[in-house]
KENUVO-819505 format. One record per atom (N, C-alpha, C): residue in one letter; x negated, y, z negated. Coordinates in steps of 0.1 Angstrom, whole numbers, plus 2048, in hexadecimal, padded with zeros to 3 digits. Each point is the difference from the previous one (the first is absolute). Layout:
<recs>
AXYZ;...
</recs>
This chain:
<recs>
M8F57AC738;M7FD7F2804;M7F17FF804;T7F97F67FB;T7F27FE802;T7FE7F4809;A7F980280B;A7FF7F580A;A7F87F47FA;L8057F5803;L7FA7F37FD;L8007FC7F1;V8048097F8;V8007FC7F1;V8097F57FE;D80B7FF807;D80A7F57FD;D7FD7F3808;A7F5800808;A7FC7F4808;A7FD7F57F7;T8047F4804;T7FC7F47F9;T7F17FC802;I7FB7F77F8;I7F27FB802;I7FF7FA80E;E80A7F8804;E8007FA80D;E7FF80A80B;Q80880B7FF;Q80080A80A;Q7F2807801;V7FB8037F4;V7F2806800;V7F67F7806;D8017F37FD;D7F77F6806;D80180080F;A80D800805;A80380080E;A7F980C807;L80180C7F9;L7FA80C806;L7F17FF801;G7FA7FA7F5;G7F27FD801;G7FC7F780B;A8087F6802;A7FD7F680B;A80180780E;L80A808801;L80280880D;L7F4809802;T7FC8077F5;T7F4809802;T7F47F9804;D7FD7F47FA;D7F47F8804;D8027FC80E;M80C7FC804;M8027FB80E;M7FE80B80A;L80580C7FD;L7FF80B809;L7F1804802;V7F98007F5;V7F2804800;V7F87F680A;E8037F37FE;E7FA7F6809;E80480280E;V80D802803;V80480280D;V7FA80C807;E7FF80B7F8;E7FA80C806;E7F17FE803;R7F97F87F7;R7F27FD802;R7FF7F880D;T8097F6802;T7FF7F880C;T80380880C;I809809800;I80380880B;I7F4809804;G7F98057F6;G7F4808803;G7F67F8806;Q7FE7F47FB;Q7F67F7806;Q8037FC80F;M80D7FD802;M8047FD80E;M7FF80C809;Q80280C7FB;Q7FE80C808;Q7F1802804;A7F77FC7F6;A7F2800803;A7FC7F680B;V8077F47FF;V7FE7F680B;V80480680D;R80C806800;R80580680D;R7F680A805;D7FB8097F8;D7F680A804;D7F47F9806;G7FC7F57FA;G7F47F9805;G8037FB80E;I80C7FB803;I8037FA80D;I80180C80A;L80680B7FC;L80180B809;L7F2806804;A7F88017F6;A7F2805802;A7F87F6809;T8027F37FE;T7F97F7809;T80580180E;A80E802802;A80580280D;A7FA80C807;S7FE80B7F8;S7FA80C806;S7F27FE803;R7F97F87F8;R7F27FD803;R7FE7F880C;L80A7F7802;L8007F780C;L80280880C;A80980A800;A80280880C;A7F4808803;M7F98067F6;M7F4808803;M7F57F7805;Q7FF7F47FB;Q7F67F6805;Q8027FD80F;V80C7FE804;V8037FE80E;V7FD80C808;A80380C7FB;A7FE80C808;A7F1803801;D7F87FD7F5;D7F2802801;D7F97F7809;E8047F3800;E7F97F6809;E80380380F;A80D806802;A80380380E;A7FC80E805;G7FB8087F6;G7FC80D804;G80B809804;H80C8007F9;H80B808804;H7FD80F7FE;E80480880A;E7FD80E7FF;E8098087F6;D80B7FA7FC;D8098077F7;D7FD7FC7F2;F7F47FA7FD;F7FB7FD7F3;F80A7F77F8;G8077F7808;G8097F67F9;G80E8057FE;D80480C804;D80D8057FD;D80B7F7806;L7FF7FC80D;L80A7F8806;L8007F27FB;T7F47FB7FC;T7FF7F27FA;T8088007F3;I7FE80A7F8;I8068017F3;I810801802;R80480880A;R80E800803;R8067F3804;T7F87F8808;T8047F3804;T8027F77F4;V7F68007F7;V8017F77F4;V80C8047F8;A80180D7FE;A80C8057F8;A80D7FC806;A80180180D;A80C7FC807;A8037F17FE;E7F57F8800;E8027F17FD;E8057FE7F2;L7FA8067F6;L8047FE7F3;L80E8067FD;G80380C806;G80D8067FE;G80B7F8806;A7FE7FA80C;A80B7F8806;A8037F47F7;A7F57FA7FB;A8027F47F7;A8078047F3;L7FE80C7FB;L8068047F3;L80D807802;R80380380D;R80C808803;R7FF80E7F9;V7F4806802;V7FD80D7FB;V7FA80880B;S80280D800;S7FA80980A;S7F17FE801;D7FA7FF80C;D7F17FF801;D7F980C7FB;R80780C801;R7FA80C7FA;R7FE7FE7F1;T80A7FB7F9;T8007FD7F2;T7F47F67FD;V7FF7F6808;V7F67F67FD;V7F2806802;Q7FF80880A;Q7F2806803;Q7FD80A7F4;R8098077FB;R7FD8087F5;R7FC7F87F3;R8077F57FE;R7FD7F77F5;R7F27FA802;M7FD7FD80C;M7F27FA803;M7F580A7FD;A80380D803;A7F680A7FD;A7FF8027F1;E80B8017F9;E7FF8017F1;E7FA7F47FA;A8037F4804;A7FA7F47FB;A7F1800802;S7FB80480C;S7F2800803;S7F980A7F7;Y80680B7FE;Y7FA80B7F8;Y7FE7FB7F2;L80A7F97FA;L7FF7FA7F3;L7F67F57FF;V8007F7809;V7F87F47FF;V7F1803803;E7FE80980A;E7F2803804;E7F980B7F8;R80880A7FC;R7FA80B7F8;R8017FF7F1;F80A7F87FC;F8027FE7F1;F8027F27FD;P7F67F7803;P8027F27FF;P8027FC7F1;R7F98077F7;R8027FD7F2;R80E8027FB;V80780B805;V80E8027FD;V8097F6806;W7FD7FC80C;W8087F5807;W7FF7F37F8;Q7F47FD7FC;Q7FE7F37F8;Q8078017F3;A80080B7F9;A8068017F3;A80F7FF802;Q80680580B;Q80E7FE802;Q8037F1803;G7F77FA808;G8027F2803;G7FF7F77F4;A7F88047F6;A7FF7F87F4;A80B8037F6;G809809804;G80C8037F7;G7FC80A7F5;R7F4806800;R7FC80A7F6;R80880D801;I80280480C;I80780D803;I80B7FD80B;S809809801;S80B7FF80A;S7FD80780D;A8087FF80A;A7FE80780C;A80280F7FE;G8088047F6;G80280E7FD;G7F38067FA;H7F97F87F7;H7F38057FB;H7F680180B;A8007F6809;A7F680080B;A80280C808;R80C804803;R80380B809;R7FB80D7FA;V8028037F4;V7FC80D7FA;V7F18007FE;I7FA7F57FE;I7F17FF7FE;I7FA80380E;V8057FB80A;V7FA80280E;V80380E804;E80B8067FD;E80380E804;E7F78097F9;A7FD7FE7F3;A7F88097F9;A7F17FF805;G7FC7F5805;G7F27FE804;G7FE80180F;E80A805807;E7FE80080F;E7F5808805;H7FC80A7F8;H7F5809805;H7F27FA7FC;L7FF7F57FA;L7F37FB7FC;L7FA7F880C;D7F6805806;D7FA7FA80C;D7F57F57FD;D7FA8017F5;D7F57F77FD;D8067F37FA;P7FC7F4806;P8067F37FB;P7FC7FE7F1;A7F48047FC;A7FC7FE7F2;A8098087F7;D80380D804;D8088087F8;D80E7FB7FF;R8067FB80B;R80D7FA800;R8017F47F7;D7F57F8800;D8007F47F8;D8008037F1;A7F780A7FD;A7FF8047F2;A80D8077FB;Y805808808;Y80D8067FD;Y80B7F67FE;S8017F6809;S80A7F67FF;S7FE7F87F3;E7F47FD7FC;E7FE7F87F4;E8048077F4;Q7FE80E7FF;Q8048077F5;Q80F8017FE;I80780380B;I80E8037FF;I8087F3800;I7FB7F5804;I8087F3800;I8027FD7F1;G7F68017F8;G8027FD7F2;G80A8087F9;F80180D804;F80A8097FA;F80E7FC806;A8017FC80C;A80C7FC807;A8077F47FA;E7F87F77FA;E8057F37FA;E80A8037F5;T7FF80B7F9;T8098037F5;T80980C801;E80080680C;E80880D802;E8097FF80C;S809809801;S80980080B;S7FA80780C;P8057FE80C;P7FA80680C;P7FF80F7FF;N80B8077FB;N80080E800;N7F58067F6;R7FD7F97F5;R7F58047F8;R7F27FD806;V8007F4807;V7F37FC807;V7FD80A80B;G80A805807;G7FD80A80B;G7FA80C7FA;R8048057F5;R7FA80D7FA;R7F27FD7FC;M7FE7F57F9;M7F27FD7FB;M7F77FD80C;A8057F980A;A7F87FD80C;A7FB80C807;R80880B801;R7FC80C807;R7F48067F8;R8017FF7F2;R7F68067F8;R7F37F8802;V8017F27FF;V7F47F8801;V7F980180E;A80980180B;A7FA80180D;A7F880D802;E80380A7F9;E7F980D801;E7F17FE7FB;R7FE7F67F7;R7F27FE7FB;R7F77FA80B;F8067FA80A;F7F87FA80B;F80080780D;E80880B800;E80180880C;E7F4809802;P7F97FE80B;P7F4809802;P80380E803;R80B803807;R80480E803;R8088057F4;S7FE80D7FD;S8088067F5;S80E801804;L8098007F5;L80E802803;L80380E806;D7F880A7FD;D80280D806;D7FE7FF80F;D7F67F9805;D7FD7FF80E;D80C7F9807;R8047F57FA;R80A7F8806;R80E807800;H8028087F5;H80C8087FF;H80180A80B;K7F5806804;K80080A80A;K8047FA80E;N7FB7F4802;N8047F980C;N80F7FC800;A8047FB7F4;A80E7FB7FE;A80A80B802;R7FC80C7FB;R80A80B801;R80480380F;A7F77FD809;A80380280E;A80B7F7805;K8047F67F8;K80A7F6804;K80E8047FA;R80080A7F8;R80D8047FA;R80B80380A;R80C7FB7FD;R80B80180A;R80D7FF7F9;V80A803808;V80E7FE7FB;V8077F880C;W8097F77FC;W8067F880B;W80F7FD7FC;V8087FD80A;V80E7FC7FE;V8027F2806;R8077F87F8;R8047F3805;R80F7FE7FF;E8067FC80B;E80F7FF800;E8037F37F8;R80B8017F9;R8057F57F8;R80F7FE803;P8067F57FC;P80E7FD803;P80A80A7F9;D80C7FF804;D80B8077FA;D7FF80F7FF;G7FA80680B;G7FF80E801;G7F68067F7;M7F67F87FB;M7F68057F7;M7F2801807;A7F78067FA;A7F2801806;A7F68017F4;E7F47FD802;E7F58007F6;E7F680A803;L7FD8097F7;L7F580A802;L7F47FD7F7;G7F57FE807;G7F47FC7F8;G7F580B801;V7F88017F6;V7F580A7FF;V7F47F97FC;F7F5802807;F7F37FA7FD;F7F680C7FE;G7FC8027F3;G7F780B7FD;G7F87FE7F4;P7F980A7FB;P7F77FF7F4;P8087FB7F4;A7FA7F77F9;A8077F97F5;A80580A7F5;A7F780A7FD;A8048097F5;A80C808804;L80180480D;L80C808804;L80C7F7801;I7FF7F4805;I80C7F7802;I8057FD7F2;H7F87FC7F6;H8047FD7F3;H80680C7F9;G7FA80C802;G80580C7FA;G80D803805;A8037FF80D;A80D803806;A80A7F67FB;F7FD7F37FF;F8097F67FB;F8038037F1;D7F68047F8;D8038047F2;D80980B7FF;R7FF80A809;R80880C7FE;R80F7FD803;I8027F980B;I80F7FD803;I8057F67F6;T7F87F87FA;T8047F77F5;T8058087F4;A7F780A7FC;A8048087F5;A80D808802;M80180580D;M80D807803;M80C7F67FF;G7FE7F4806;G80B7F77FF;G8047FC7F2;R7F67FE7F7;R8047FD7F2;R80680C7F9;A7FC80C804;A80780C7FA;A80F800804;L8037FD80D;L80D7FF804;L8087F57F9;Q7FA7F57FF;Q8077F47FA;Q8038037F1;A7F68067FA;A8028037F1;A80C8097FD;G80280980A;G80B80A7FE;G7FB80C7F7;P80780B802;P7FB80C7FA;P8018007F1;S80A7F87FA;S8018007F1;S7FA7F47FA;S7FA7F8808;S7FA7F37FA;S7F28037FA;P7FD7F97F5;P7F38027FA;P7F57FC809;G8037F780A;G7F57FC809;G7FC80B80A;A80880B801;A7FD80A80A;A7F68097FA;S7F37FC800;S7F68077F9;S7F780780A;F80580380C;F7F780680A;F80280F800;G8098067F9;G80280E800;G80C8047F8;P80480D800;P80C8047F8;P80D7FA805;A8097FE7F7;A80D7FB805;A807809809;A8077FB80A;A80780880A;A80C7F8805;E80A807805;E80C7F9805;E7FC7FA80D;S8077F4803;S7FE7F980D;S80680980B;T7FA7FE80C;T80580780B;T80D7F9805;S808807807;S80D7FA805;S7FD7F980D;A80A7F9805;A7FE7F980D;A7FE80A80B;A80780C7FF;A7FE80A80A;A7F2805800;D7FA8027F4;D7F28057FF;D7F77F6806;R8027F37FE;R7F77F6805;R8027FF80F;G80B803806;G80280080E;G7FA80B807;A7FA80A7F9;A7FB80C807;A7F17FE802;S7FB7F4801;S7F27FD802;S7FC80180F;A80080B806;A7FC80380D;A8057F580A;G80C7FC7FE;G8067F6809;G7FC7F27FE;L7F97FD7F5;L7FB7F37FD;L80C7F67FE;W80A8047F9;W80B7F77FD;W80C804808;A7FE80780C;A80B804808;A8097F4805;A7F97F5804;A8077F5806;A8047F67F5;E7F77FF7F5;E8037F67F6;E7FE8077F2;P80A8087FC;P7FE8077F3;P7FF7F77F4;V7F78037F7;V7FF7F87F4;V8088067F5;E8097F87FB;E8098057F5;E7F88027F3;A80080C7FB;A7F98037F4;A8097FA7F4;P7F97FB7F6;P8087FC7F4;P80680C7F9;H80B7FD7F9;H80680B7F8;H7F68057F5;P80080C7FD;P7F78057F6;P7FF7F87F3;A80B7FA7FC;A8007F97F4;A7FC7F1801;T7FD7FC80D;T7FC7F2802;T7F27FF806;P7F97F57FD;P7F27FF806;P8017FC80F;D7F5802807;D8007FD80E;D8017F1802;A8097FB808;A8037F2801;A7F77F980A;R7F8807807;R7F77FA80A;R7F47F97F9;T7FB7F6806;T7F47F97FB;T7F4809801;L7F57FD7F9;L7F4809801;L7FA7FF80E;D8017F5807;D7FB7FF80E;D808809809;E80E8007FE;E808808808;E7FD80F7FE;V7FF8047F4;V7FD80E7FD;V7F3804805;R7F67F77FF;R7F2803805;R80180380F;C8077F7808;C80180180E;C80780E804;D80C8037F9;D80780C803;D7F780C7FD;L7F98007F5;L7F780B7FC;L7F580280A;A7FA7F5805;A7F5801809;A80480680D;L80C7FC805;L80580680D;L80480E7FE;D8058037F4;D80480E7FD;D7F4809800;V7F57FC7FA;V7F48087FF;V7FA80180E;L8007F5808;L7FA80180D;L807809809;L80D8017FF;L808808809;L80280E7FC;T7FE8037F3;T80280E7FB;T7F48067F9;G7F67F77FD;G7F48057F9;G8028017F1;A80C7FD7FB;A8038007F2;A80D7F77FE;P8027FB7F4;P80C7F87FE;P80D8087FF;A80280880B;A80C809800;A80D7FA7FE;G8027F4806;G80C7F97FF;G8037F97F3;H7F68007F7;H8027F97F4;H7FD8097F3;D7F980B802;D7FB8077F5;D80B8077F8;T7FC8037F4;T8098087F7;T7FF80F803;P80A8087FC;P7FF80E803;P7F38077FB;D7FA7FB7F6;D7F48077FB;D7F47F9805;G8017F780A;G7F47FB806;G7F97F57F7;L8077F87F9;L7FA7F67F7;L7F77F7808;L8057FA80B;L7F97F6807;L7F4806807;A80280B806;A7F4807807;A7F58027F7;A8028027F3;A7F68027F7;A7F87F47FC;I8057F4803;I7F97F47FD;I7F47FE80A;T7F57FE7FA;T7F47FE808;T7FB7F17FF;A7F77FD809;A7FB7F2800;A7F67FE7F5;T8007F37FB;T7F67FC7F6;T7F87F5806;V7F3802800;V7F77F5805;V7F57FE7F5;S7FF7F37FC;S7F77FC7F5;S7F37FA807;V7F58067FD;V7F37FC807;V7F67FE7F5;T7F87F5802;T7F57FD7F7;T7F3802808;V7F78097FA;V7F4803807;V7F57FE7F5;P7F67F6802;P7F57FF7F7;P7F880E800;A7FD8047F3;A7F980D7FF;A7F4801808;L7F87F5801;L7F4801808;L80280180F;S80B7FB804;S80480280E;S80480E803;L8088067F6;L80480E802;L7F5809800;A7F57FC7F9;A7F48097FF;A7F67FD80C;G8047F6808;G7F77FD80B;G7F57F77FD;V7FF7FA7F4;V7F57F77FC;V8037F2805;D80C7FC800;D8047F2803;D80980080C;S8017F5807;S8097FF80C;S80D7F87FE;T8037FC7F3;T80C7F97FE;T80C808804;P8097FB809;P80B808805;P80A8037F6;A80780B802;A80C8037F7;A80B7F7804;E80B8007F8;E80A7F7802;E80E8067FB;L80A7FE809;L80D8037FC;L8047F57F6;N8048047F4;N8017F67F5;N80A7F5804;G7FA7F37FF;G8087F5803;G8047FE80F;R7FA808809;R8047FF80E;R7F47FD809;C7F880A803;C7F57FD80A;C7F580B7FF;P7F47FD805;P7F580A7FF;P80480C809;I7FB80C7FD;I80180B809;I7F3807801;D7FE80880B;D7F4806802;D7FC80B7F5;L7F48027FE;L7FB8087F5;L80480F802;S80080480D;S80380E803;S80E8037FB;T80A7F7803;T80E8027FB;T8008007F1;A7F97F77FA;A8007FF7F1;A7FA80D7FA;K7F6806806;K7FA80C7FB;K80A80C801;A80780080C;A80A80A802;A80B8007F5;L8047F37FE;L80B7FE7F5;L7FB8047F3;A7F37FD7FD;A7FA8037F3;A7FF80F7FE;G7FD80780B;G7FE80F7FF;G80E8077FE;A80A7FA805;A80E8067FF;A8077FC7F4;A7FC7F57F9;A8077FB7F4;A8008097F5;S80B8017F9;S8018097F4;S7F97F97F4;G7FE7F4800;G7FA7F97F5;G7FC7F2804;W7F67FA7FA;W7FB7F3803;W8007F77F3;D8057F4802;D7FE7F67F5;D7F27FA801;R7F98007F5;R7F37FA800;R8017F27FA;V7FD7F6808;V8017F27FC;V7F27FB7FC;L7FD7FE7F4;L7F37FB7FB;L8007F1801;T7F67FA807;T7FF7F2802;T7F37FB7FA;H8007F37FD;H7F47FA7FB;H7F67FE80C;P7F38047FE;P7F780080B;P7FC7F2805;I8047F67F9;I7FC7F2804;I80D7F8804;T80A8007F8;T80C7F9802;T80B807808;A7FE80D801;A80A809807;A80D8017F9;G8027FB7F4;G80C8017F9;G80380E7FC;V80D804800;V80480D7FC;V7FE8027F1;L7F880A7FC;L7FD8027F2;L80A80B7FA;A80280B808;A80880B7FB;A80480880C;V80B8087FF;V80480A80A;V80380D7F8;D7FA80A805;D80280D7FA;D80280B80B;R80380C7FB;R80180B809;R7FD80C7F9;Y7FB80A806;Y7FC80C7F9;Y80C8087FB;R80B7FF807;R80C8067FC;R8087F67F7;P8078057F5;P8087F77F8;P80B7FA809;S8027F27FE;S80A7FA808;S8037F27FA;A8087F8807;A8047F37FB;A7F47F6802;D7F68007F7;D7F47F8802;D8037F1802;L8097FB7F7;L8027F2800;L8077FC80D;R809807805;R8077FD80C;R7F680080C;R7F7809800;R7F680180B;R7F67F47FF;H7FD7FD7F3;H7F77F47FE;H8067F3805;L80D7FE7FD;L8067F4805;L80280080F;Q80480B806;Q80180080E;Q7F37FE807;A7F58057FA;A7F37FE806;A7FC7F17FE;R8037FA7F5;R7FC7F27FD;R8087F7809;D80E801800;D8087F6806;D80280380F;Q80180C805;Q80180380E;Q80D7FB807;R8057F57FB;R80C7FB806;R8077F87F5;C80D7FB803;C8077F87F7;C7F87F47FC;R8027FC7F3;R7F77F57FB;R8077F2800;F80B7FF808;F8057F3802;F7F97F980B;P7FD7F37FF;P7F87F980A;P80580280F;G7F8805808;G80380280E;G80780D804;C8048087F6;C80780C803;C7F680B804;G80380980A;G7F780A804;G80680E7FE;M80B8027F8;M80680D7FE;M7F78097F9;P7FD80C805;P7F68097F9;P8048027F1;A7F68027F8;A8038027F2;A80780D7FD;R7FE80B808;R80680C7FE;R80F800804;D8057F5807;D80E7FE803;D8067F67F7;S7F97FB7F6;S8047F67F7;S8038057F2;D8067F87F7;D8028047F3;D7F47FC7F7;L7FE8077F6;L7F67FC7F6;L8077F97F5;D7FD7F37FF;D8087F77F8;D7F87FB7F4;H8068007F4;H7FA7FA7F4;H8017F1801;T7F57FA800;T8007F1800;T8077FA7F4;V7FD8057F5;V8087FD7F4;V80980C7FD;D80D7FE801;D80980B7FF;D7FD80A7F4;H80180D803;H7FE80A7F6;H8097FE7F4;A80D7FB803;A80A7FE7F6;A7FB7F57F6;F7F77F7804;F7FC7F67F8;F7F18027FB;G7FC80D800;G7F38037FA;G7F580180B;G8037FF80C;G7F680180B;G7FA80E800;A7F3800800;A7F880D800;A80180680E;T7FF80D800;T80080880D;T7F1803803;T7F97F5804;T7F2801803;T7FD7F980D;H7F4802805;H7FC7F980D;H8007F17FE;A7FE7FB7F4;A8007F17FE;A80E7FA7FF;N80B809801;N80D7FB7FF;N80980680B;L7FA807809;L80880780B;L7FA7FC80E;G8097FF809;G7FB7FD80E;G80B80480A;A7FC80180C;A80980480B;A8087F4805;L80D802800;L8097F6806;L80B807808;C8017FC80D;C80A806808;C80E7FC7FA;R80A808804;R80D7FE7FA;R8057F2802;R7FD7F980B;R8057F3803;R7FA7F67F5;H7F38017FE;H7F97F77F7;H8028047F1;H80280D7FE;H8048047F2;H80D7FA7FC;V80A800809;V80C7F97FD;V7FE7F17FE;L7F87FA809;L7FD7F27FF;L7FA7FC7F3;K7F78087FB;K7FA7FD7F3;K80A8017F4;H809809800;H8098027F5;H80D7F7801;H8047FB80C;H80D7FA801;H7FF7F2806;T7F47FA800;T7FE7F2804;T7F77F97F7;P7FE7F3801;P7F77F97F7;P7F1802804;W7FD80880A;W7F2803802;W7FA8077F4;H7F47FC7FC;H7F98057F4;H7F3805804;V7FC80C7FA;V7F2805803;V7F98037F3;E7F37FD801;E7F78037F4;E7F5809805;H7FD80B7F9;H7F6809803;H7F37FC7F9;L7F67FC809;L7F37FB7FA;L7F680C801;E7F47FD7FB;E7F680A800;E7FC80580E;G7FB80C801;G7FC80580D;G80B80380A;G80D8017FB;G80B803809;G8047F4808;V7FC7F47FC;V8047F4807;V80E7FC7FC;Y8097FD809;Y80E7FB7FD;Y8007F1803;S8077F97F6;S8027F2802;S80F7FE800;W8057FC80C;W80F7FE802;W8037F17FF;T80B7FD7F9;T8047F2800;T80E7FF806;S8027F880A;S80D7FF807;S80A7F77F8;P80C800804;P80A7F87F9;P7FD7F1800;T7F87FC80A;T7FC7F1801;T7F37FD7F8;G7FA80B7FA;G7F47FD7F8;G7F3803808;Q80180480D;Q7F4803807;Q7FA80D7FB;V7F38017FF;V7F980C7FC;V7F980780B;Y80280D802;Y7F980880A;Y7F980B7FA;I7F3801803;I7F880B7FB;I7FF80C80A;D80280C7FB;D7FF80C809;D7F68097F9;R7F5803808;R7F68097FB;R80180D806;P7FC80B7F9;P80080D806;P7F780080D;P80480780B;P7F880080C;P7F38077FD;P7F57FC806;P7F38077FE;P80180F804;V7FA8097F9;V80080E803;V7F680380B;N80480A808;N7F780480B;N7F58097FA;T7F57FA7FC;T7F58077F9;T7F37FA804;V7F58067FA;V7F37FB803;V7FA7F97F3;T7FA7F5801;T7FB7F97F5;T7F17FE803;F7F87FD7F5;F7F27FF801;F7FB7F27FB;T7F67FB806;T7FB7F37FC;T7F18027FE;E7FA7F87F7;E7F28017FE;E7F87F980B;D7F5807804;D7F87F980A;D7F97F47FA;P7FF7F5808;P7F97F47FB;P7F18037FD;E7FB7F97F6;E7F28017FC;E7F77FD80B;P7F6808804;P7F77FC80B;P7F87F37FD;E7FF7F980B;E7F87F37FE;E7F28037FE;P7F97F97F7;P7F28027FD;P7F87FD80D;P7F5807802;P7F87FE80C;P7FB7F2802;F7FE7F97F5;F7FB7F2801;F8047F87F3;
</recs>
């Protein structure tokens, strides 16, 4: 069955009208949220004005509480909540006025504004914040908040006077682990630490979870040699981890019935309590042999110490150069991404060791799923022929691209249509005829521009 293929013209038209209506409603909601932020910021400014004129020794704290209580009582909301919203609104309106104005004009949503402000929170100079805002707002008008957040972190680094290495040293002092109680006998364990380590740990338990789900005899179990599944008794021997709530292991002939999220959680606790996935591993240690994979882009000039462009966890966030150099030194091989010195477009990807050059080229070019708004990393996505191979589609970079499984299925089994244009640009056409352009994300690299001609002395 192919979705929407059997829809009538009237039904497709109705979907188009609903889409247009929803877009307009969301734009209006964003504009009204900007108006609300303006009111809250004005209330905060009014409280500070009263405190300044009266010379309050608490620098306006009690006055702000009073105003928050007034607004909270009227809105039937906690005054603590209102005071927090007042602080957030003041921060947006006063430090990032251009972002606030763009939201008020309906150019971006509240979600876009939030990630832009978060990425630029370390910019202290008003001129830098304004220039940063101007650059990223244009990008935000055509992309989803999750993509904007990643690009915003990269752009903000260009205006940051302190190096990422210096800031990272200070930020490391804030690393911590916490527990938050949740309903129904559950709790939440959080970890705040260096990005490369956090993403590496998540990648490792994800690889373990997929190995379990694939099953020992499944073609998808490509993490090591085939091995028999452990029994429920073997799983229960994990240093008391499952003593109170044993996890039933699947029969050796059946795949693991747990979702990937469930398996990841069980594995993470297993490793934390035992130091190894003892409660889940195979007799020959298949899961313990799985290591973390972290993909990092480092401009060659930065690696050599000539340039200060920060390294970047691909598709995620900038990381300090010290960590990037350590990863580079320990890596068994590096993909070399050749980019155009002016446009920064990916020209080629190679490696000194023979490998799947085309796959690496596409992962370096696409970085994430190529459906509009999707942020699934390319390495966790399928490489899809835009024109099916069965119909003569070539296996080249001009006909291949990363699509996560969700959008890969959407492309093949719904009226959504995609066309692969030059430069890796995708043109998607929706069932209602709307066209959405998706461009490859800019590569974390260094580009060169010509110096302007000097002005004649007279």
